[in-house]
Every structure is written in structure tokens, then in C-alpha cells.
DSSP file (Angstrom, degrees, kcal/mol; ACC not computed):
  #  RESIDUE AA STRUCTURE BP1 BP2  ACC     N-H-->O    O-->H-N    N-H-->O    O-->H-N    TCO  KAPPA ALPHA  PHI   PSI    X-CA   Y-CA   Z-CA
    1    1 A M              0   0    0      0, 0.0     2,-0.0     0, 0.0     5,-0.0   0.000 360.0 360.0 360.0 135.5    0.0    0.0    0.0
    2    2 A N     >  -     0   0    0      1,-0.1     4,-1.9     4,-0.0     3,-0.2  -0.270 360.0-101.5 -76.8 168.7    1.4    3.4   -0.9
    3    3 A R  H  > S+     0   0    0      1,-0.2     4,-2.4     2,-0.2     5,-0.2   0.870 119.5  55.2 -58.2 -41.9    2.0    6.2    1.7
    4    4 A A  H  > S+     0   0    0      1,-0.2     4,-2.4     2,-0.2    -1,-0.2   0.919 110.3  45.3 -60.0 -43.8   -1.2    8.1    0.7
    5    5 A M  H  > S+     0   0    0     -3,-0.2     4,-2.3     2,-0.2    -1,-0.2   0.810 109.1  56.4 -72.3 -28.7   -3.4    5.1    1.3
    6    6 A T  H  X S+     0   0    0     -4,-1.9     4,-1.0     2,-0.2    -1,-0.2   0.927 110.0  45.6 -64.6 -43.8   -1.6    4.3    4.6
    7    7 A I  H >X S+     0   0    0     -4,-2.4     3,-0.7     1,-0.2     4,-0.5   0.930 112.8  50.0 -63.7 -45.7   -2.5    7.8    5.7
    8    8 A I  H >< S+     0   0    0     -4,-2.4     3,-1.4     1,-0.2    -1,-0.2   0.895 106.2  56.8 -59.5 -40.5   -6.1    7.5    4.5
    9    9 A S  H 3< S+     0   0    0     -4,-2.3    -1,-0.2     1,-0.3    -2,-0.2   0.781 102.7  55.6 -63.0 -27.0   -6.4    4.1    6.3
   10   10 A D  H << S+     0   0    0     -4,-1.0    -1,-0.3    -3,-0.7    -2,-0.2   0.581  85.8  98.4 -82.6  -9.8   -5.5    5.8    9.6
   11   11 A I  S << S-     0   0    0     -3,-1.4     7,-0.1    -4,-0.5     6,-0.0  -0.637  79.8-118.4 -82.0 131.7   -8.4    8.4    9.3
   12   12 A P        -     0   0    0      0, 0.0    -1,-0.1     0, 0.0    -2,-0.1  -0.317  19.9-162.9 -67.0 152.0  -11.5    7.5   11.3
   13   13 A S        +     0   0    0     65,-0.1     2,-0.3    67,-0.0     3,-0.1  -0.065  61.1  71.2-130.3  34.4  -14.7    7.0    9.3
   14   14 A N  S  > S-     0   0    0      1,-0.1     4,-2.8    66,-0.1     5,-0.2  -0.966  86.8-106.6-142.5 162.6  -17.4    7.2   12.0
   15   15 A K  H  > S+     0   0    0     -2,-0.3     4,-2.4     1,-0.2     5,-0.2   0.905 117.6  46.7 -55.0 -48.2  -18.8   10.1   14.0
   16   16 A E  H  > S+     0   0    0      1,-0.2     4,-2.5     2,-0.2    -1,-0.2   0.929 114.2  47.0 -62.9 -46.2  -17.2    9.1   17.3
   17   17 A G  H  > S+     0   0    0      1,-0.2     4,-2.5     2,-0.2    -1,-0.2   0.884 111.3  51.9 -63.7 -39.1  -13.8    8.5   15.7
   18   18 A I  H  X S+     0   0    0     -4,-2.8     4,-2.8     2,-0.2     5,-0.2   0.928 111.2  47.2 -62.2 -45.7  -14.0   11.8   13.8
   19   19 A K  H  X S+     0   0    0     -4,-2.4     4,-2.9    -5,-0.2     5,-0.2   0.924 112.6  49.1 -63.3 -44.4  -14.8   13.7   17.0
   20   20 A I  H  X S+     0   0    0     -4,-2.5     4,-2.2     2,-0.2    -1,-0.2   0.919 113.3  47.5 -60.6 -44.1  -12.0   12.0   18.9
   21   21 A F  H  X S+     0   0    0     -4,-2.5     4,-2.0     2,-0.2    -2,-0.2   0.939 113.7  46.5 -63.2 -48.5   -9.5   12.7   16.1
   22   22 A A  H  X S+     0   0    0     -4,-2.8     4,-2.6     1,-0.2     5,-0.2   0.919 112.5  50.3 -61.2 -44.5  -10.6   16.4   15.9
   23   23 A D  H  X S+     0   0    0     -4,-2.9     4,-2.9     1,-0.2    -1,-0.2   0.887 108.6  53.1 -61.2 -38.6  -10.4   16.8   19.7
   24   24 A A  H  X S+     0   0    0     -4,-2.2     4,-2.1    -5,-0.2    -1,-0.2   0.893 109.6  48.3 -64.8 -39.2   -6.9   15.3   19.7
   25   25 A V  H  X S+     0   0    0     -4,-2.0     4,-1.8     2,-0.2    -2,-0.2   0.952 114.1  45.5 -64.9 -49.2   -5.7   17.8   17.1
   26   26 A V  H  X S+     0   0    0     -4,-2.6     4,-2.8     1,-0.2     5,-0.2   0.922 113.3  50.3 -60.5 -44.7   -7.2   20.7   19.0
   27   27 A N  H  X S+     0   0    0     -4,-2.9     4,-2.5     1,-0.2     6,-0.3   0.878 106.3  55.2 -62.6 -38.4   -5.8   19.5   22.3
   28   28 A A  H  <>S+     0   0    0     -4,-2.1     5,-2.1    -5,-0.2     6,-1.0   0.896 112.7  43.1 -61.8 -39.1   -2.3   19.1   20.8
   29   29 A V  H ><5S+     0   0    0     -4,-1.8     3,-1.4     4,-0.2    -2,-0.2   0.942 114.9  48.2 -69.6 -47.5   -2.4   22.7   19.7
   30   30 A M  H 3<5S+     0   0    0     -4,-2.8    -2,-0.2     1,-0.3    -1,-0.2   0.810 110.2  52.3 -66.4 -30.0   -3.9   24.0   23.0
   31   31 A N  T 3<5S-     0   0    0     -4,-2.5    -1,-0.3    -5,-0.2    -2,-0.2   0.502 115.4-115.6 -82.5  -3.9   -1.3   22.0   25.0
   32   32 A G  T < 5S+     0   0    0     -3,-1.4    -3,-0.2    -4,-0.2    -2,-0.1   0.652  78.5 128.5  79.7  14.7    1.5   23.5   23.0
   33   33 A D  S   <S+     0   0    0     -5,-2.1     2,-0.3    -6,-0.3    -4,-0.2   0.715  75.8  16.7 -75.4 -20.3    2.5   20.2   21.6
   34   34 A T  S    S-     0   0    0     -6,-1.0    -2,-0.2    -5,-0.1    -1,-0.1  -0.982  88.8 -94.6-150.3 157.6    2.5   21.5   18.0
   35   35 A D     >  -     0   0    0     -2,-0.3     4,-2.1     1,-0.1     3,-0.3  -0.592  26.1-142.7 -77.8 127.8    2.4   24.9   16.2
   36   36 A P  H  > S+     0   0    0      0, 0.0     4,-2.6     0, 0.0     5,-0.2   0.835 100.6  54.8 -61.9 -32.1   -1.1   26.1   15.4
   37   37 A L  H  > S+     0   0    0      2,-0.2     4,-2.4     1,-0.2     5,-0.2   0.891 107.3  50.3 -68.3 -37.3    0.0   27.5   12.1
   38   38 A E  H  > S+     0   0    0     -3,-0.3     4,-2.3     2,-0.2    -1,-0.2   0.932 112.6  46.6 -63.5 -45.0    1.5   24.2   11.0
   39   39 A V  H  X S+     0   0    0     -4,-2.1     4,-2.9     2,-0.2    -2,-0.2   0.922 111.7  51.3 -63.4 -43.6   -1.7   22.4   11.9
   40   40 A R  H  X S+     0   0    0     -4,-2.6     4,-2.6     1,-0.2     5,-0.2   0.917 110.0  49.5 -60.8 -42.9   -3.8   25.0   10.1
   41   41 A A  H  X S+     0   0    0     -4,-2.4     4,-2.1     1,-0.2    -1,-0.2   0.917 113.2  46.6 -61.2 -42.9   -1.6   24.6    6.9
   42   42 A K  H  X S+     0   0    0     -4,-2.3     4,-2.5     2,-0.2    -2,-0.2   0.906 111.4  51.2 -66.5 -41.4   -2.0   20.9    7.1
   43   43 A I  H  X S+     0   0    0     -4,-2.9     4,-2.1     2,-0.2    -2,-0.2   0.921 111.8  47.0 -62.0 -44.5   -5.8   21.1    7.6
   44   44 A D  H  X S+     0   0    0     -4,-2.6     4,-2.0     1,-0.2    -1,-0.2   0.880 111.0  52.4 -65.3 -36.6   -6.2   23.4    4.7
   45   45 A A  H  X S+     0   0    0     -4,-2.1     4,-2.5    -5,-0.2    -2,-0.2   0.906 107.4  52.2 -63.4 -41.0   -4.0   21.1    2.6
   46   46 A I  H  X S+     0   0    0     -4,-2.5     4,-2.9     1,-0.2    -2,-0.2   0.916 107.3  52.6 -60.7 -42.7   -6.2   18.2    3.6
   47   47 A E  H  X S+     0   0    0     -4,-2.1     4,-2.5     1,-0.2    -1,-0.2   0.919 110.6  47.3 -59.0 -43.5   -9.3   20.2    2.4
   48   48 A K  H  X S+     0   0    0     -4,-2.0     4,-2.5     2,-0.2    -1,-0.2   0.889 111.8  50.2 -66.7 -38.5   -7.6   20.8   -1.0
   49   49 A I  H  X S+     0   0    0     -4,-2.5     4,-2.6     2,-0.2     5,-0.2   0.942 110.8  49.7 -62.4 -46.6   -6.7   17.1   -1.3
   50   50 A I  H  X S+     0   0    0     -4,-2.9     4,-2.9     1,-0.2     5,-0.2   0.925 111.8  47.9 -58.6 -46.5  -10.2   16.1   -0.5
   51   51 A K  H  X S+     0   0    0     -4,-2.5     4,-2.3     1,-0.2    -1,-0.2   0.923 111.5  50.2 -61.8 -44.3  -11.7   18.5   -3.1
   52   52 A A  H  X S+     0   0    0     -4,-2.5     4,-0.7     2,-0.2    -1,-0.2   0.908 114.2  44.4 -61.7 -42.1   -9.2   17.3   -5.7
   53   53 A V  H >< S+     0   0    0     -4,-2.6     3,-0.9     1,-0.2    -2,-0.2   0.950 115.4  46.3 -67.7 -48.6  -10.1   13.6   -5.1
   54   54 A K  H 3< S+     0   0    0     -4,-2.9    -2,-0.2     1,-0.2    -1,-0.2   0.805 112.8  51.1 -66.2 -28.6  -13.8   14.1   -4.9
   55   55 A D  H 3< S+     0   0    0     -4,-2.3     2,-0.4    -5,-0.2    -1,-0.2   0.614  82.7 109.0 -82.7 -12.6  -13.8   16.3   -8.1
   56   56 A D    <X  -     0   0    0     -3,-0.9     4,-2.7    -4,-0.7     5,-0.2  -0.510  63.6-148.3 -69.0 122.4  -11.8   13.7  -10.1
   57   57 A V  H  > S+     0   0    0     -2,-0.4     4,-2.7     1,-0.2     5,-0.2   0.891  96.0  51.6 -61.1 -42.4  -14.2   12.2  -12.6
   58   58 A A  H  > S+     0   0    0      2,-0.2     4,-2.2     1,-0.2    -1,-0.2   0.910 111.4  47.9 -62.9 -41.3  -12.5    8.8  -12.6
   59   59 A F  H  > S+     0   0    0      2,-0.2     4,-2.5     1,-0.2    -2,-0.2   0.942 111.6  49.4 -64.1 -47.0  -12.8    8.6   -8.8
   60   60 A R  H  X S+     0   0    0     -4,-2.7     4,-2.5     1,-0.2    -2,-0.2   0.913 111.8  49.7 -58.4 -42.2  -16.5    9.7   -8.8
   61   61 A D  H  X S+     0   0    0     -4,-2.7     4,-2.9     1,-0.2    -1,-0.2   0.898 109.3  51.1 -63.7 -40.1  -17.2    7.0  -11.5
   62   62 A A  H  X S+     0   0    0     -4,-2.2     4,-2.3     2,-0.2    -2,-0.2   0.906 110.6  49.0 -63.7 -41.2  -15.4    4.4   -9.4
   63   63 A V  H  X S+     0   0    0     -4,-2.5     4,-2.7     2,-0.2    -2,-0.2   0.931 113.5  46.6 -63.8 -45.5  -17.5    5.3   -6.3
   64   64 A L  H  X S+     0   0    0     -4,-2.5     4,-2.4     2,-0.2    -2,-0.2   0.920 111.5  51.2 -62.8 -43.8  -20.7    5.2   -8.4
   65   65 A D  H  < S+     0   0    0     -4,-2.9     4,-0.5     1,-0.2    -1,-0.2   0.914 113.0  45.5 -59.7 -42.9  -19.8    1.9   -9.9
   66   66 A R  H >< S+     0   0    0     -4,-2.3     3,-1.1     1,-0.2     4,-0.3   0.912 112.4  50.4 -67.4 -42.0  -19.1    0.4   -6.5
   67   67 A A  H >< S+     0   0    0     -4,-2.7     3,-1.8     1,-0.3    -1,-0.2   0.848 101.9  62.8 -64.4 -33.5  -22.3    1.8   -5.0
   68   68 A D  T 3< S+     0   0    0     -4,-2.4    -1,-0.3     1,-0.3    -2,-0.2   0.680  90.0  68.1 -67.4 -15.7  -24.3    0.4   -7.9
   69   69 A L  T <  S+     0   0    0     -3,-1.1    -1,-0.3    -4,-0.5    -2,-0.2   0.685  85.4  84.6 -73.7 -16.9  -23.2   -3.1   -6.8
   70   70 A E  S <  S-     0   0    0     -3,-1.8     5,-0.0    -4,-0.3    -3,-0.0  -0.729  74.7-147.3 -86.5 132.5  -25.4   -2.5   -3.7
   71   71 A P  S    S+     0   0    0      0, 0.0     2,-0.2     0, 0.0    -1,-0.1   0.795  74.4  68.9 -72.6 -27.9  -29.1   -3.4   -4.4
   72   72 A D  S    S-     0   0    0      1,-0.1    12,-0.1     2,-0.1    -2,-0.1  -0.574  80.3-127.5 -95.7 156.3  -30.6   -0.8   -2.1
   73   73 A K  S    S+     0   0    0     -2,-0.2    11,-3.0     1,-0.1     2,-0.4   0.910 103.3  35.5 -63.9 -43.4  -30.7    3.0   -2.5
   74   74 A S  E    S+A   83   0A   0      9,-0.2     2,-0.3     7,-0.0     9,-0.2  -0.922  77.9 163.6-111.4 138.9  -29.2    3.4    1.0
   75   75 A F  E     -A   82   0A   0      7,-2.7     7,-3.3    -2,-0.4     2,-0.4  -0.979  33.8-119.5-151.3 160.0  -26.7    0.9    2.4
   76   76 A D  E     +A   81   0A   0     -2,-0.3     2,-0.4     5,-0.2     5,-0.2  -0.876  25.7 179.4-105.5 133.5  -24.2    0.6    5.2
   77   77 A F  E >  S-A   80   0A   0      3,-2.8     3,-1.6    -2,-0.4    -2,-0.0  -0.954  72.5 -22.1-137.1 116.9  -20.5    0.0    4.4
   78   78 A Q  T 3  S-     0   0    0     -2,-0.4     3,-0.1     1,-0.3   -65,-0.1   0.862 127.8 -49.5  51.7  41.9  -18.0   -0.3    7.2
   79   79 A G  T 3  S+     0   0    0      1,-0.2     2,-0.4   -65,-0.0    -1,-0.3   0.537 117.1 110.7  81.2   6.7  -20.3    1.5    9.6
   80   80 A V  E <   -A   77   0A   0     -3,-1.6    -3,-2.8   -66,-0.1     2,-0.5  -0.948  64.3-132.3-117.2 134.1  -21.0    4.4    7.3
   81   81 A K  E     -A   76   0A   0     -2,-0.4     2,-0.4    -5,-0.2    -5,-0.2  -0.737  23.8-171.4 -86.8 127.0  -24.4    5.0    5.6
   82   82 A F  E     -A   75   0A   0     -7,-3.3    -7,-2.7    -2,-0.5     2,-0.4  -0.910   3.4-166.7-113.9 144.2  -24.2    5.7    1.9
   83   83 A T  E     -A   74   0A   0     -2,-0.4     2,-0.4    -9,-0.2    -9,-0.2  -0.990  18.7-134.2-134.1 125.6  -27.2    6.8   -0.2
   84   84 A K        +     0   0    0    -11,-3.0     2,-0.3    -2,-0.4    -2,-0.0  -0.648  39.8 166.8 -76.2 129.9  -27.4    6.8   -4.0
   85   85 A A        -     0   0    0     -2,-0.4     2,-0.4     2,-0.0    -2,-0.0  -0.911  28.0-138.6-141.3 165.5  -28.8   10.2   -5.1
   86   86 A E        -     0   0    0     -2,-0.3     2,-0.4     2,-0.0    -2,-0.0  -0.982   7.6-155.0-130.3 142.2  -29.2   12.2   -8.2
   87   87 A S        -     0   0    0     -2,-0.4     2,-0.4     2,-0.0    -2,-0.0  -0.955  12.3-163.5-115.8 133.8  -28.8   16.0   -8.7
   88   88 A A        -     0   0    0     -2,-0.4     2,-0.4     2,-0.0    -2,-0.0  -0.917   5.1-166.6-119.0 144.6  -30.6   17.8  -11.5
   89   89 A R        -     0   0    0     -2,-0.4     2,-0.4     2,-0.0    -2,-0.0  -0.975   9.2-151.1-125.8 143.4  -30.0   21.2  -13.0
   90   90 A Y        -     0   0    0     -2,-0.4     2,-0.7     2,-0.0    -2,-0.0  -0.925   5.3-149.2-117.2 140.2  -32.3   23.0  -15.2
   91   91 A D        +     0   0    0     -2,-0.4     3,-0.3     1,-0.1    -2,-0.0  -0.921  20.2 170.6-108.9 108.8  -31.4   25.6  -17.9
   92   92 A Y    >   +     0   0    0     -2,-0.7     3,-2.5     1,-0.2     7,-0.2   0.390  45.5 108.7 -95.4   1.9  -34.2   28.1  -18.3
   93   93 A S  T 3   +     0   0    0      1,-0.3    -1,-0.2     5,-0.1     6,-0.1   0.616  68.0  64.7 -64.3 -13.5  -32.3   30.5  -20.5
   94   94 A D  T 3  S+     0   0    0     -3,-0.3     2,-0.6     4,-0.0    -1,-0.3   0.553  84.1  90.5 -82.5  -6.1  -34.4   29.6  -23.6
   95   95 A D    <>  -     0   0    0     -3,-2.5     4,-2.3     1,-0.2     5,-0.2  -0.814  64.6-156.5 -96.5 121.1  -37.5   31.1  -22.0
   96   96 A K  H  > S+     0   0    0     -2,-0.6     4,-2.4     1,-0.2    -1,-0.2   0.908  93.5  49.7 -62.4 -44.8  -38.0   34.8  -22.7
   97   97 A V  H  > S+     0   0    0      1,-0.2     4,-2.4     2,-0.2    -1,-0.2   0.924 110.8  50.1 -62.5 -44.1  -40.2   35.5  -19.6
   98   98 A W  H  > S+     0   0    0      1,-0.2     4,-2.7     2,-0.2    -1,-0.2   0.919 110.5  50.3 -59.7 -43.5  -37.6   33.8  -17.4
   99   99 A N  H  X S+     0   0    0     -4,-2.3     4,-2.5    -7,-0.2    -1,-0.2   0.883 108.5  52.5 -62.6 -38.7  -34.8   35.9  -19.0
  100  100 A D  H  X S+     0   0    0     -4,-2.4     4,-2.3     2,-0.2    -2,-0.2   0.933 111.4  46.3 -61.8 -45.8  -36.9   39.1  -18.4
  101  101 A Y  H  X S+     0   0    0     -4,-2.4     4,-2.8     2,-0.2    -2,-0.2   0.921 112.3  51.0 -60.8 -44.5  -37.3   38.1  -14.7
  102  102 A K  H  X S+     0   0    0     -4,-2.7     4,-2.5     1,-0.2    -2,-0.2   0.902 110.1  49.2 -61.7 -41.9  -33.6   37.3  -14.4
  103  103 A N  H  X S+     0   0    0     -4,-2.5     4,-2.3     2,-0.2    -1,-0.2   0.905 111.8  48.7 -64.9 -41.0  -32.6   40.7  -15.9
  104  104 A E  H  X S+     0   0    0     -4,-2.3     4,-2.7     2,-0.2     5,-0.2   0.924 111.0  51.0 -62.5 -43.8  -35.0   42.5  -13.5
  105  105 A E  H  X S+     0   0    0     -4,-2.8     4,-2.4     1,-0.2    -2,-0.2   0.913 110.7  48.3 -59.6 -44.5  -33.5   40.5  -10.6
  106  106 A D  H  X S+     0   0    0     -4,-2.5     4,-2.0     2,-0.2    -1,-0.2   0.890 111.7  50.0 -64.1 -40.0  -29.9   41.5  -11.7
  107  107 A E  H  X S+     0   0    0     -4,-2.3     4,-2.1     2,-0.2    -2,-0.2   0.923 111.8  47.2 -65.2 -44.4  -30.9   45.1  -12.1
  108  108 A I  H  X S+     0   0    0     -4,-2.7     4,-2.7     1,-0.2    -2,-0.2   0.898 110.1  53.4 -64.1 -40.3  -32.5   45.2   -8.6
  109  109 A A  H  X S+     0   0    0     -4,-2.4     4,-2.5    -5,-0.2    -1,-0.2   0.884 107.8  51.2 -61.7 -38.3  -29.4   43.4   -7.2
  110  110 A A  H  X S+     0   0    0     -4,-2.0     4,-2.3     2,-0.2    -2,-0.2   0.909 110.4  48.7 -65.4 -41.9  -27.2   46.2   -8.7
  111  111 A Y  H  X S+     0   0    0     -4,-2.1     4,-2.4     2,-0.2    -2,-0.2   0.914 111.2  50.4 -61.7 -43.1  -29.4   48.9   -7.1
  112  112 A R  H  X S+     0   0    0     -4,-2.7     4,-2.7     2,-0.2    -2,-0.2   0.927 110.1  49.5 -61.8 -45.0  -29.2   47.1   -3.8
  113  113 A K  H  X S+     0   0    0     -4,-2.5     4,-2.3     1,-0.2    -1,-0.2   0.908 110.3  51.1 -59.8 -42.5  -25.4   46.9   -4.0
  114  114 A E  H  X S+     0   0    0     -4,-2.3     4,-2.0     1,-0.2    -1,-0.2   0.911 111.2  47.9 -61.0 -42.7  -25.2   50.6   -4.9
  115  115 A R  H  X S+     0   0    0     -4,-2.4     4,-2.8     2,-0.2    -2,-0.2   0.904 109.2  53.5 -65.4 -41.9  -27.4   51.3   -1.8
  116  116 A E  H  X S+     0   0    0     -4,-2.7     4,-2.6     1,-0.2    -2,-0.2   0.906 108.1  50.1 -59.7 -42.5  -25.2   49.1    0.4
  117  117 A E  H  X S+     0   0    0     -4,-2.3     4,-1.2     2,-0.2    -1,-0.2   0.902 111.0  49.7 -63.4 -40.9  -22.1   51.0   -0.7
  118  118 A L  H >X S+     0   0    0     -4,-2.0     4,-0.6     2,-0.2     3,-0.5   0.948 112.7  46.2 -61.4 -49.2  -23.9   54.3    0.1
  119  119 A L  H >< S+     0   0    0     -4,-2.8     3,-1.2     1,-0.2    -2,-0.2   0.880 109.0  55.3 -63.6 -38.3  -24.9   53.2    3.5
  120  120 A K  H 3< S+     0   0    0     -4,-2.6    -1,-0.2     1,-0.2    -2,-0.2   0.800 102.4  58.6 -64.1 -26.8  -21.4   51.8    4.3
  121  121 A S  H << S+     0   0    0     -4,-1.2    -1,-0.2    -3,-0.5    -2,-0.2   0.655  85.0 101.0 -78.0 -14.0  -20.0   55.2    3.5
  122  122 A L    <<  -     0   0    0     -3,-1.2    12,-0.0    -4,-0.6     4,-0.0  -0.481  47.1-174.8 -74.6 139.8  -22.1   56.9    6.2
  123  123 A K  S    S+     0   0    0      1,-0.3    -1,-0.1    -2,-0.2    -4,-0.0   0.613  73.8   5.7-103.6 -19.2  -20.3   57.7    9.5
  124  124 A E  S    S-     0   0    0      9,-0.1    -1,-0.3    10,-0.0     9,-0.1  -0.953 104.2 -59.7-153.9 165.2  -23.5   58.9   11.3
  125  125 A P        -     0   0    0      0, 0.0     2,-0.4     0, 0.0     9,-0.2  -0.297  62.0-176.6 -53.7 133.0  -27.2   59.1   10.6
  126  126 A T  E     -B  133   0B   0      7,-2.8     7,-3.4     5,-0.1     2,-0.5  -0.992  27.6-123.3-138.9 140.0  -27.7   61.3    7.5
  127  127 A E  E     -B  132   0B   0     -2,-0.4     2,-0.4     5,-0.3     5,-0.2  -0.739  30.4-179.5 -85.9 126.1  -30.7   62.6    5.7
  128  128 A I  E >  S-B  131   0B   0      3,-3.1     3,-1.7    -2,-0.5    -2,-0.0  -0.985  70.3 -18.0-129.0 120.6  -30.7   61.5    2.1
  129  129 A N  T 3  S-     0   0    0     -2,-0.4    -1,-0.1     1,-0.3     3,-0.1   0.863 129.8 -50.8  51.6  40.1  -33.6   62.6   -0.2
  130  130 A G  T 3  S+     0   0    0      1,-0.2     2,-0.5     0, 0.0    -1,-0.3   0.528 118.3 109.2  81.0   6.0  -35.7   63.4    2.8
  131  131 A V  E <   -B  128   0B   0     -3,-1.7    -3,-3.1    -5,-0.0     2,-0.6  -0.961  69.5-127.4-119.3 130.8  -35.1   60.0    4.5
  132  132 A L  E     -B  127   0B   0     -2,-0.5     2,-0.4    -5,-0.2    -5,-0.3  -0.647  31.9-166.3 -77.2 119.3  -33.0   59.5    7.6
  133  133 A C  E     -B  126   0B   0     -7,-3.4    -7,-2.8    -2,-0.6    -9,-0.1  -0.867   5.9-152.8-112.5 142.1  -30.5   56.8    6.8
  134  134 A Y        -     0   0    0     -2,-0.4   -12,-0.1    -9,-0.2     3,-0.1  -0.861  24.6-108.8-113.1 144.1  -28.3   55.0    9.3
  135  135 A P        -     0   0    0      0, 0.0   -15,-0.2     0, 0.0   -16,-0.1  -0.433  47.8-102.0 -64.2 146.7  -24.9   53.4    8.7
  136  136 A P        -     0   0    0      0, 0.0     2,-0.3     0, 0.0   -20,-0.0  -0.351  35.0-102.8 -69.6 150.7  -25.2   49.6    8.8
  137  137 A A        -     0   0    0     -3,-0.1     2,-0.5     1,-0.0    -3,-0.0  -0.564  39.2-141.0 -68.8 134.4  -24.1   47.7   11.9
  138  138 A K        -     0   0    0     -2,-0.3     2,-0.5    -3,-0.1    -1,-0.0  -0.884  21.3-179.1-106.7 126.9  -20.7   46.2   11.2
  139  139 A K        +     0   0    0     -2,-0.5     2,-0.3     2,-0.0    -2,-0.0  -0.988  11.7 177.4-119.7 130.3  -19.8   42.7   12.4
  140  140 A S        -     0   0    0     -2,-0.5     2,-0.4     2,-0.0    -2,-0.0  -0.948  19.1-156.6-135.2 156.5  -16.4   41.4   11.7
  141  141 A T        -     0   0    0     -2,-0.3     2,-0.4     2,-0.0    -2,-0.0  -0.999  15.8-139.7-130.3 130.6  -14.3   38.4   12.4
  142  142 A T        +     0   0    0     -2,-0.4     2,-0.3     2,-0.0    -2,-0.0  -0.765  36.3 155.8 -90.2 135.2  -10.6   38.3   12.4
  143  143 A Y        -     0   0    0     -2,-0.4     2,-0.5     2,-0.0    -2,-0.0  -0.911  42.6-107.9-148.6 172.7   -9.1   35.1   10.9
  144  144 A V        -     0   0    0     -2,-0.3     2,-0.4     2,-0.0    -2,-0.0  -0.950  27.3-148.6-110.7 124.6   -6.0   33.8    9.2
  145  145 A R        -     0   0    0     -2,-0.5     2,-0.5     2,-0.0    -2,-0.0  -0.761   9.3-151.6 -92.1 137.2   -6.1   33.1    5.4
  146  146 A V        -     0   0    0     -2,-0.4     2,-0.4  -106,-0.1    -2,-0.0  -0.938  13.6-176.1-112.8 129.2   -4.0   30.3    4.2
  147  147 A T              0   0    0     -2,-0.5  -103,-0.0     1,-0.1    -2,-0.0  -0.988 360.0 360.0-127.4 132.7   -2.7   30.4    0.6
  148  148 A F              0   0    0     -2,-0.4    -1,-0.1  -103,-0.0    -2,-0.0   0.404 360.0 360.0 -99.5 360.0   -0.7   27.7   -1.1
């Protein structure tokens, strides 16, 4: 078995195991056993790996082929519930009325954005065209962005 599959094999695949694993990672950081930036970089790398694997057409086909061997729509495999499902998308762009609605929606969204920019520029309540306007309440969260 190659190194990647050895690592995958060590990852828990049930709710309890996932929670235990996540708690162990957080505790290692909180106890000072490992650098939080290193862990964050690795966690973000794992997310990118997961996305790349799940987005791979051959992998998705292999998963579907394997799931199709199961007779039921929902089935249990190694303690994990899998459900075969289908996603549908509709293209309405050939319908003139739908396009008219979509264009109106886009125009209204542009007006709303313009209004939001105006309100964000206010520092105190201000009368605009006879209407008292208030600056929006600002909520912010400080975080660390990771870029590879």
C-alpha cells in the first residue's frame, strides 16, 4: 500500500472516531505540543486534497460503480451510511419571460449593491432625499487566510 493510502487508512470513518480525532488535534495545539500555524496549513492542505479527489471524474465514477453493486438505494458499508442520489439542474435560458425576470433581478441586485455602498460610506445618521439613513451595523471576524 502506498503512503497516501496508509494515511487514508488511519483516518477514522465514523462520528465518534472523527470527534476523537478532531479533539486530539485541537488538544495538541492547545497544550502547546504543536504549532497552530503548522496544523492550520496541514488542515487546509487536507481540504484541498479532499476536493481534488472528490472532483476527479474517474474517482467519482469508481464510487458510483461500487455503489451500484449494492441493491438498495441506502446501504451501510464499514459502519458508514451511503445513499445513492441524483442531482438535477435546469437551464431556463431559452424562456423569454424567465430571462426578463432574471434581468430584472440582476438590475435590482445592482441597485441594492449601490445602496449598500452608500450606507457603508455613512459615518453617522444622515438625511438623504428626505429620508434619515443610518450606517449599517458592522460585524467582523478576524481570521488567518492560508494560501498555497
